[in-house]
C-alpha positions as CSV (number, residue, x, y, z in Angstrom):
1,M,0.3,-14.0,26.5
2,K,1.5,-12.1,23.6
3,A,1.5,-8.3,23.3
4,A,2.9,-5.5,21.4
5,V,5.2,-3.8,23.5
6,Y,6.7,-0.5,23.2
7,E,10.7,-1.0,23.5
8,G,11.7,2.9,22.5
9,P,11.3,5.3,19.6
10,R,10.0,3.4,16.7
11,T,10.5,0.1,18.3
12,V,7.6,-2.1,18.9
13,T,8.3,-6.0,19.4
14,V,5.6,-8.7,20.0
15,K,6.7,-10.6,22.9
16,D,5.4,-12.9,25.8
17,V,4.4,-10.8,28.8
18,P,2.5,-12.0,32.1
19,D,-1.1,-12.9,31.4
20,A,-3.5,-10.2,32.2
21,K,-5.9,-11.2,35.1
22,V,-8.9,-10.1,37.1
23,E,-7.4,-7.9,39.9
24,H,-10.6,-6.5,41.4
25,P,-14.3,-7.8,41.7
26,G,-15.6,-5.3,39.4
27,D,-13.0,-6.3,36.6
28,I,-13.7,-8.3,33.4
29,L,-11.2,-10.3,31.4
30,V,-11.3,-10.0,27.7
31,K,-10.0,-12.1,24.9
32,I,-9.0,-9.7,22.3
33,T,-10.0,-10.3,18.8
34,T,-9.7,-7.1,17.3
35,A,-7.6,-4.2,18.1
36,N,-6.7,-1.0,16.1
37,I,-3.5,1.0,15.6
38,C,-4.4,4.7,16.3
39,G,-2.8,7.8,15.3
40,S,-2.3,8.6,18.9
41,D,-0.1,5.4,19.1
42,L,2.2,7.1,16.8
43,H,2.7,10.0,19.2
44,M,4.2,7.3,21.5
45,Y,5.8,5.2,18.9
46,E,7.8,8.0,17.8
47,G,9.1,8.9,21.4
48,R,7.1,12.1,21.2
49,T,5.5,11.4,24.8
50,S,6.4,10.0,28.2
51,F,5.2,6.8,27.5
52,E,7.2,3.9,29.2
53,T,9.2,1.2,27.6
54,G,8.2,-2.2,28.4
55,R,4.3,-1.3,28.4
56,T,1.8,-2.7,25.9
57,L,0.3,-0.5,23.4
58,G,-3.3,-0.5,22.2
59,H,-6.7,1.7,23.2
60,E,-8.9,0.8,20.5
61,N,-10.1,-2.8,21.6
62,L,-12.8,-5.4,21.1
63,G,-13.3,-9.1,22.1
64,Q,-15.0,-11.7,23.9
65,V,-15.5,-12.0,27.9
66,V,-13.5,-15.0,29.3
67,E,-14.0,-14.1,32.9
68,V,-15.6,-11.8,35.2
69,G,-15.2,-10.7,39.0
70,K,-17.2,-11.4,41.7
71,A,-18.9,-7.9,41.7
72,V,-19.9,-8.1,37.9
73,S,-23.6,-8.4,37.6
74,K,-24.4,-7.1,33.9
75,V,-21.7,-8.6,31.5
76,K,-21.3,-12.5,31.1
77,V,-18.8,-14.8,30.1
78,G,-19.1,-15.0,26.2
79,D,-20.4,-11.5,25.6
80,W,-18.9,-9.5,22.9
81,V,-17.8,-6.2,23.8
82,V,-16.1,-3.2,22.6
83,L,-14.5,-1.2,25.3
84,P,-14.1,2.8,25.3
85,F,-10.8,4.0,25.3
86,N,-11.6,5.9,28.4
87,I,-11.4,3.7,31.6
88,A,-13.7,5.4,33.9
89,C,-15.5,4.4,37.5
90,G,-18.9,5.7,36.7
91,F,-19.1,7.4,40.1
92,C,-16.8,10.3,40.5
93,K,-17.9,13.9,40.0
94,Q,-16.6,13.8,36.3
95,C,-18.4,10.7,35.6
96,E,-21.8,11.5,37.0
97,Q,-21.7,14.5,34.6
98,G,-20.8,12.2,31.6
99,L,-17.4,13.5,31.4
100,T,-15.7,9.8,31.4
101,N,-12.7,11.2,29.5
102,Y,-11.7,12.8,32.7
103,C,-12.5,10.5,35.3
104,L,-11.1,11.3,38.7
105,T,-11.0,7.7,40.1
106,M,-8.9,5.9,37.7
107,Q,-6.1,8.4,37.2
108,P,-3.7,7.9,40.0
109,Q,-2.2,11.3,39.8
110,P,-3.8,13.7,42.0
111,D,-3.2,16.7,39.7
112,M,-4.5,14.8,36.9
113,A,-7.8,13.5,35.2
114,G,-8.5,10.8,32.7
115,A,-7.2,7.4,32.2
116,A,-6.9,5.2,29.2
117,Y,-5.3,1.7,28.1
118,G,-1.9,1.8,27.0
119,F,-1.5,5.4,26.6
120,A,1.0,8.2,28.1
121,E,0.0,9.9,31.1
122,M,-3.2,8.1,31.6
123,G,-2.8,5.8,34.2
124,P,-0.5,2.5,34.5
125,Y,-3.2,0.3,32.7
126,Q,-1.7,-2.2,29.8
127,G,-3.0,-1.9,26.2
128,G,-5.2,-3.9,24.4
129,Q,-2.8,-5.1,21.4
130,A,-2.5,-8.4,23.0
131,E,-4.3,-11.6,23.5
132,L,-6.0,-10.6,27.0
133,L,-7.1,-7.2,28.6
134,R,-8.2,-6.6,32.0
135,V,-11.0,-4.1,32.0
136,P,-11.7,-2.5,35.4
137,Y,-15.4,-1.7,36.1
138,G,-16.6,-3.9,33.4
139,D,-20.3,-3.3,33.8
140,F,-19.7,0.2,33.3
141,N,-17.1,0.3,30.7
142,A,-17.9,-2.6,28.4
143,L,-20.4,-1.8,25.6
144,R,-22.0,-5.2,24.9
145,L,-22.6,-6.0,21.0
146,G,-25.4,-8.2,19.4
147,E,-25.2,-11.4,17.7
148,D,-23.7,-9.9,14.4
149,A,-20.5,-8.8,16.4
150,P,-18.4,-11.7,15.3
151,E,-19.0,-10.9,11.6
152,R,-18.9,-7.0,12.1
153,Q,-16.0,-6.8,14.3
154,L,-14.4,-4.0,11.7
155,D,-17.4,-1.5,12.2
156,Y,-17.8,-2.1,15.9
157,V,-14.3,-2.0,16.9
158,M,-14.3,1.9,15.6
159,L,-16.7,2.5,18.7
160,A,-13.6,2.1,21.1
161,D,-12.3,5.4,19.8
162,I,-12.3,6.9,16.5
163,F,-16.0,7.0,15.6
164,P,-16.9,8.6,18.8
165,T,-14.0,10.9,18.6
166,G,-14.7,12.0,15.2
167,Y,-18.5,12.6,16.2
168,H,-17.2,14.4,19.4
169,A,-15.4,17.0,17.2
170,T,-18.6,17.5,15.2
171,E,-20.5,17.8,18.5
172,M,-18.2,20.6,19.9
173,A,-18.2,22.2,16.6
174,G,-21.8,22.6,16.7
175,V,-22.6,20.8,13.3
176,K,-26.2,21.0,12.2
177,P,-28.4,20.2,9.2
178,G,-27.3,22.1,6.1
179,D,-24.1,23.5,7.8
180,Q,-20.9,24.1,5.8
181,T,-18.3,22.1,7.8
182,L,-14.3,22.0,7.2
183,V,-12.4,19.2,8.7
184,Y,-8.6,19.6,9.1
185,G,-6.9,16.1,8.6
186,A,-7.9,13.0,6.4
187,G,-6.6,10.6,9.0
188,P,-8.8,8.1,10.6
189,V,-10.2,10.5,12.9
190,G,-10.6,13.3,10.5
191,L,-12.5,10.8,8.1
192,M,-14.6,9.9,11.0
193,A,-15.4,13.5,11.8
194,A,-16.4,14.0,8.0
195,Y,-18.6,11.0,8.0
196,S,-20.3,12.2,11.2
197,A,-20.8,15.6,9.9
198,I,-22.5,14.1,7.0
199,L,-24.5,11.6,9.2
200,R,-25.7,14.9,10.9
201,G,-26.7,16.2,7.8
202,A,-24.2,18.8,6.8
203,G,-25.0,20.4,3.5
204,R,-21.2,20.3,2.5
205,V,-18.2,18.9,4.1
206,W,-14.6,19.6,3.0
207,V,-11.4,17.7,4.3
208,A,-8.1,19.2,3.8
209,D,-5.0,17.4,3.7
210,H,-2.2,16.5,1.5
211,Q,-2.1,12.6,1.5
212,P,-3.9,11.7,-2.0
213,D,-4.9,8.0,-0.7
214,R,-6.6,9.6,2.2
215,L,-8.4,12.4,0.3
216,R,-9.6,9.6,-1.9
217,L,-11.5,8.1,0.8
218,A,-12.7,11.4,1.7
219,E,-14.4,11.6,-1.6
220,E,-15.8,8.2,-1.4
221,I,-18.0,9.2,1.5
222,G,-19.1,12.3,0.0
223,A,-16.9,14.9,1.2
224,I,-15.0,17.5,-1.0
225,A,-11.3,16.8,-0.8
226,I,-8.9,20.1,-0.7
227,N,-5.2,19.0,-1.4
228,T,-3.2,21.3,0.7
229,A,-0.3,20.8,-1.7
230,E,-2.2,22.4,-4.3
231,Q,-4.9,24.8,-2.6
232,D,-5.3,26.9,0.5
233,P,-8.3,25.6,2.3
234,A,-9.3,29.1,3.3
235,E,-9.6,30.2,0.1
236,V,-11.4,27.2,-1.1
237,V,-14.0,27.7,1.5
238,K,-14.3,31.2,1.2
239,E,-14.8,31.3,-2.5
240,A,-17.6,28.7,-2.0
241,T,-19.3,30.7,0.7
242,L,-19.5,34.1,-0.6
243,G,-16.4,35.2,1.6
244,L,-17.9,34.1,4.8
245,G,-16.2,31.0,5.5
246,A,-17.5,27.7,6.8
247,D,-19.9,27.5,9.6
248,N,-17.8,25.3,11.6
249,G,-14.9,23.3,11.4
250,C,-12.8,20.2,12.9
251,E,-9.2,20.0,13.9
252,C,-8.2,16.2,13.6
253,V,-4.3,16.4,13.4
254,G,-2.9,17.6,16.5
255,Y,0.5,19.2,17.5
256,Q,2.3,17.0,14.8
257,A,0.9,18.7,11.8
258,H,3.1,18.9,8.9
259,D,2.9,21.0,5.7
260,P,3.1,19.3,2.3
261,Q,6.9,19.9,2.2
262,G,7.5,17.8,5.3
263,N,7.8,20.8,7.6
264,E,6.2,20.3,11.1
265,D,4.2,23.2,12.3
266,A,1.8,22.8,15.7
267,T,0.1,25.9,14.6
268,L,-1.1,25.0,11.2
269,T,-4.4,23.4,11.3
270,M,-5.7,25.5,14.4
271,N,-4.8,28.9,12.7
272,G,-6.0,27.5,9.4
273,L,-9.4,26.9,10.9
274,I,-9.7,30.5,12.7
275,D,-9.1,31.9,9.1
276,S,-11.4,29.6,7.4
277,V,-14.5,29.4,9.9
278,R,-17.1,32.2,9.8
279,F,-17.8,35.1,12.4
280,T,-19.3,33.4,15.5
281,G,-18.5,29.8,14.0
282,G,-17.6,26.9,16.1
283,I,-14.4,24.7,16.1
284,G,-14.0,21.2,17.7
285,V,-10.2,20.1,18.4
286,V,-9.9,16.3,19.0
287,G,-6.4,16.4,17.5
288,V,-3.8,15.6,20.2
289,F,-2.1,18.6,21.9
290,L,0.2,17.9,24.9
291,P,1.3,20.1,27.7
292,E,5.0,18.9,27.1
293,D,6.4,17.6,23.7
294,P,9.9,15.9,23.9
295,G,10.4,16.0,20.2
296,G,9.3,19.8,19.7
297,D,11.1,22.4,17.8
298,E,13.4,24.3,20.1
299,A,13.8,27.0,17.3
300,Q,10.9,28.8,18.2
301,G,12.0,29.5,21.7
302,G,11.2,26.2,22.9
303,L,7.5,26.8,22.8
304,E,6.5,23.7,21.1
305,A,8.8,21.6,23.4
306,Q,6.6,23.1,26.1
307,G,3.4,22.3,24.5
308,K,2.6,26.0,23.5
309,V,1.8,27.3,20.1
310,P,1.4,30.8,18.7
311,L,-2.2,31.1,18.2
312,D,-4.1,33.7,16.1
313,F,-6.0,34.5,19.3
314,G,-6.6,38.1,18.4
315,L,-8.5,37.0,15.0
316,L,-10.2,34.1,16.9
317,W,-11.5,36.9,19.2
318,F,-12.4,39.3,16.9
319,K,-14.5,36.7,15.1
320,G,-16.3,35.6,18.1
321,Q,-15.6,31.9,17.3
322,H,-15.8,29.3,20.1
323,I,-13.5,26.4,20.6
324,G,-14.3,22.8,22.2
325,T,-11.2,20.9,23.1
326,G,-10.3,17.6,24.5
327,Q,-10.6,13.6,24.2
328,A,-13.8,12.3,23.4
329,P,-16.2,11.0,26.2
330,V,-16.7,7.8,24.2
331,K,-19.6,6.6,26.5
332,R,-21.7,9.7,25.8
333,Y,-21.9,8.6,21.9
334,N,-20.8,4.8,21.6
335,R,-24.5,3.2,22.3
336,A,-26.1,5.4,19.8
337,L,-23.3,5.1,17.1
338,R,-23.5,1.3,17.7
339,D,-27.3,1.3,17.1
340,L,-26.4,3.2,13.9
341,I,-24.2,0.6,13.0
342,A,-26.4,-2.4,13.9
343,G,-29.3,-0.8,11.8
344,G,-27.3,-0.6,8.7
345,K,-26.9,3.5,8.7
346,A,-23.2,3.7,9.5
347,E,-20.3,1.5,8.2
348,P,-17.2,2.8,9.6
349,S,-15.1,-0.1,8.4
350,F,-14.7,1.7,5.3
351,L,-11.3,3.2,6.7
352,V,-9.7,-0.3,7.3
353,S,-6.9,-0.7,4.6
354,H,-5.0,-3.6,6.5
355,E,-6.0,-6.5,8.6
356,L,-2.8,-8.4,10.2
357,S,-2.2,-10.8,12.9
358,L,-0.7,-9.3,16.1
359,D,2.7,-10.9,15.1
360,E,3.0,-8.1,12.1
361,A,2.4,-5.3,14.5
362,S,6.1,-4.1,14.2
363,A,5.8,-3.9,10.5
364,A,2.5,-2.5,10.7
365,Y,3.5,0.6,12.9
366,E,6.5,1.0,10.5
367,H,4.2,1.3,7.6
368,F,1.5,3.3,9.3
369,D,4.1,5.8,10.6
370,N,5.6,6.4,7.4
371,R,2.2,7.2,5.8
372,D,2.7,4.7,3.1
373,D,0.3,4.9,0.4
374,G,-2.7,3.0,1.1
375,W,-2.1,2.4,4.8
376,T,-5.2,4.5,6.1
377,K,-6.3,2.2,9.1
378,V,-4.5,-0.8,10.4
379,V,-6.4,-3.8,12.4
380,L,-4.6,-6.1,14.4
381,H,-6.0,-9.5,15.3
382,P,-4.4,-11.4,18.1
383,D,-6.5,-14.4,17.2
384,G,-4.8,-14.5,13.9
385,R,-7.9,-14.8,11.9
386,S,-8.3,-14.0,8.1
387,R,-7.1,-10.5,7.0
388,R,-7.6,-7.9,4.3
389,A,-4.6,-6.2,2.6
390,S,-4.5,-2.7,1.3
391,T,-5.0,-4.1,-2.3
392,A,-8.8,-5.1,-1.6
393,K,-11.1,-3.0,-3.7
394,R,-13.2,-0.4,-2.4
395,G,-16.7,0.3,-3.6
396,S,-18.5,3.6,-3.4
397,R,-20.0,4.7,0.0
398,S,-23.1,7.0,0.4
399,V,-23.7,7.5,3.9
400,G,-26.8,5.8,5.3
401,G,-27.3,4.1,1.8
402,S,-27.0,0.5,0.5
403,S,-23.8,1.3,-1.6
404,H,-21.5,0.2,1.1
405,P,-19.9,-2.9,0.7
406,T,-20.6,-5.5,3.6
407,V,-17.8,-6.8,5.8
408,Q,-18.4,-10.3,4.1
409,E,-18.0,-8.6,0.5
410,L,-14.7,-7.0,1.5
411,R,-13.5,-10.2,2.9
412,R,-14.3,-12.0,-0.4
413,E,-12.6,-9.1,-2.3
414,A,-9.4,-9.9,-0.3
């Protein structure tokens, strides 16, 4: 089968690899039809993790079941499924508490928790930017989709990671109806956090970034864009809230945050949120921070290389703020979010700028990593079906309303 394989820093090739297969009675085998490139993939692509060469990338996957193991009873051959990036057993202590993001069974390292497809330090599992994907404990991990799945793949594939992850940021931050919410980062996860905050009834949502094309998307969904090349988010938010600050905030950038001049600063977003969020406010952190950063700056005494950042902890403590962190337990949210999509209340496919064949993965990674204008979310199709380029027109989108273009309309525009 063909797969997108990591060959070293900034090198991804599409090559033939051994076919994925059922290895355990609880496995299912999925023919992947849609797989996203995630911002987290770029950390590995850039050589900023311990991801091994020769492994297949991809943890945002959707497709059709083509084989099931003897112990599988719920999922059937022919079902359309979307797969949480978390690989979980369903029966360990963590899974029983709904913490599938920190499953103990699927992580082979005894001092670690959590497993994922094609992800550094999260088990040996291959990714889904490939024609086939082995899914352990398929009855537990696969979320079955309705009859509209083939036509709405661009919406449903977002349930594998970024839609639940953005929603998780708002959950940890405690976003409630009427709240004032600041989101740092207008990448795909940041936009999903802003979208989720609006779905949850936030009265006002700001999105801070310095990429104009991404800020335009934020405005299209009803958020207020803050261009950090021109404005200080803390000043903007405080001025709009009588000096009090936002009720809560979401960190959706992570340790590779950059200022508008291109300088990397792992403290930038966290300290910005501590400054911007009011006393006793909540902060949800879903941007990736790692305990070790092979590409970290040694100039600060090696702190960033060690996964450490100088946090404004005194101000955080003084303001009585609380922080929630970590990867999203996708299964906690994906069924409800699926039903919002099925009911026409959410259309997260507004993010998609490019649909490409799997064969174009190498160029897709290069453009996405360069943050080239208009490359906001890239979807790969191992089945080679029709695609949408960045020149596709985007209509206005009001959350939950009828002004969202349908997937069919987007295809016609392409």
